[in-house]
N, C-alpha and C positions, 0 to 999 in steps of 0.2 A: 504494500500500500504506500501511497505518497501523502505526506503531510507537509504543511508549510506553517512557519511561524515568523514573527517579526524580530526586531532587534533583541538579542539575548543578553548582551553586555556581561557575558561570563556567568550567567545564572544557570547553574546545573539543574535546578528544580524544574526548569522548562521541559526537560526531557524525562521526567520521572515516570511518565506513563509507559515508557519503553524499557524500563529496568526489568530485566529477566535474569533468572538464575543461570540459564544456559542460552545465551543469545545466539541467534542464527543470522542476524542482520537481514531480516526479511523486509524491513521497512526502510523507506527513504524519507528523511526530514530535510527540507530546504529552509535555510535561515536567510532572511532578507536584509542582511547587512548588520554592522555593528555587532559582530559575533562576540568579541571581547575576551575569548579564551587565550588569545595571544596578544598580550599588551606589554607586559614587563619581562616575560621570560623567566619568571620566578619559579621556585620549587613548588609553591602552592598551585600555580597555573599548570605545571606539568602533572601534578597529582590529580587535578580536576580532569585533565585530558585522559589520564589512565583510567579514572573512574568511568568515564563515558565509554570506554572500550567494552565495558560490561553491559552496555545498554543495547537492546535489540533494534538497532537502526544504523543506517549509513547517514551520517550528518554531512550535508553539503551546504556550503555557505558562500555568499558573495560578500565582499568587504564593504564597509560603510565608511564613516568618518571617525570611528573610534576603534580602529584596528591598526596594529603596528605593522605597517607595510614592510619595513626593513627586516623585521623578524620573519614575517610570513614568506618573504622571497627566498629565505634560506632553506626552505623545505624542498625536497626533491620533486621534480616534474615527472608526470606519467600521463598515460591516457586512460580514461575511464568512460565507458559507454559512448565512445566516439568523440569525446572532447578532452581538451587538456585540463589537468588539475594539478595542484600541489598537495601531496599527501602528508598530513600532520600525524596520523596514527592509523591503526587498523581500520577504523570506521569514520575518520574525519577527513574531509576533502575540501580544499578551497577551489571553487569554480573560477576559472579564468575569464577575463572580460571578452565578451563576444562569442563564447563557445556555445555549441549546441550539443546536447546529450540525448541519447535515446534510452530512456529509463522507463521500465515497465510499460513499454509500448507507446510512450508519450515523448514527443520532441520538446525538450526544455531549453529555452534560450536564456542565458544568464549574462548579466552585465552589472558588475559592482561599481563602487565608487560613489562619490557625492561631494558636494561643496560644504565645508564647515563655515557656518555663518559667523562663528566666533574665532575665525582663523587669526585675527589680529591679536587675540588674547592668548594664543598658544605658541609653543616653541618648536621650531622645525626640527624633526628628528627625535623629538621627545614625546610630544602629544599631538603633533600635526605633521603631515607629509605632503609636499607639493604635488606628488603624483596621485593624490586622492581623486583628481580629475583625469580623465583619459587623454592620451595623446592622439594626434591625428591618425597615426598608424593603427592604434587600437580601434578607433572608430571605423577606419577603412576595413580592418579585419572583420569587425562585426557585420558590416554591410555585405562583405563577400560571403560570409557564412550564411547570412539570411538569404542572399541571392541563390546559394547552392541548394536551398530547400524551397525555392520559388516563393520566398517570403511567407511560408506557412509553418507555424509551430503550434504546439498545444498550450504550453505553459511558459510564461515570462516571469523571471525572478530578477528583481532589481532592488536596490536600496532607495535610490532617488525616485520620486514619482514623476510621471511624464508631463506634469504641469498643464494638463488640459483644463478646459472649463468644466470641472466636475462639480462645482457648486459647493460641495462640502469641504473641499481643500483649496484654499486660495491664499496666496501670499503675494499681494501686489507689490510689496516693498523689495522682494528679491529680484535680483537681476537674472537674466537667462544665460546660463553658462553653456558651454559646448555639449556637455552631457545631457542636460535637460532639453536642449534643442534637438539633439539626436533622438532621445526617447520620445519626445513629442511627435517628431516625424515618424518614428517607428510605429507609434500607437495608431497613426492614421494610415500607414501604408502596408503593414504586415497583417496577416490573418492569424489570429490566435483565439484560443478558447477562454483563457483567463490569465490575468496579469496581477501579480502580487508585489507589493513594495512595503518597506518598513520605516522609512525615515521620519514619517509624521507622528509616530508614537501614538497611534490610535487604532482601535479595532473597529473597522467600519467597512461595509460594502458601499463603495462610492459610485458604482455603476453596475449593470448586469454582468460586465466582463472584467471589472477591476475591484480589487480588495486591498485596503490598507490594513496591515497587521502590526500588532505590537505584542501583547501577552498571550493572545489566543493561539492555540495549535489547531489548525483546521485540516480536515481530510479532503484531498482533491478527488472529486468523483467524476470528472470529465464532463 
């Protein structure tokens, strides 16, 4: 089964429903950014990751604005279900920007990253990373991947919302960055069944095909 949740910020309790005595990794759980289990590289964080290996799920996440990109990039690359990932543990995978995965019969398009609205209050390389927003090359890669599947996917997982006129989510004071512009274009040009994002820290269905997630863990039913 496929499940999706919002920003976890290192909260292991979000996954408690998957804790099993003998895990078989039958389920997939997608996290919509701000994963938070890789932030300081501390022994406590490593212990949390080891605990999650006992849970009956493959955890796949996109990065948000509260993930240590320098530490994450040190993990090894591999391919998983047709797309590139970095493996953090037996059952923890970082989905790379613009990749498409074939999981349980569903095409999943993932694009992490986002813009920190408080970047001027953070320190580069400590709690903020300039590459939290994608490069032109990453945006072009995503475009090529979508073109390879004729712009048709089933699930979209992002941290940033596509900034459409959704009514329930509106931030007129925010400028439009390259990522938001790309996602807004993608929302209008690709065919998808459902899009999930986490940055807004709310649990709300904002349209028939888009859901903002935070603390809820929802099951994808196609």
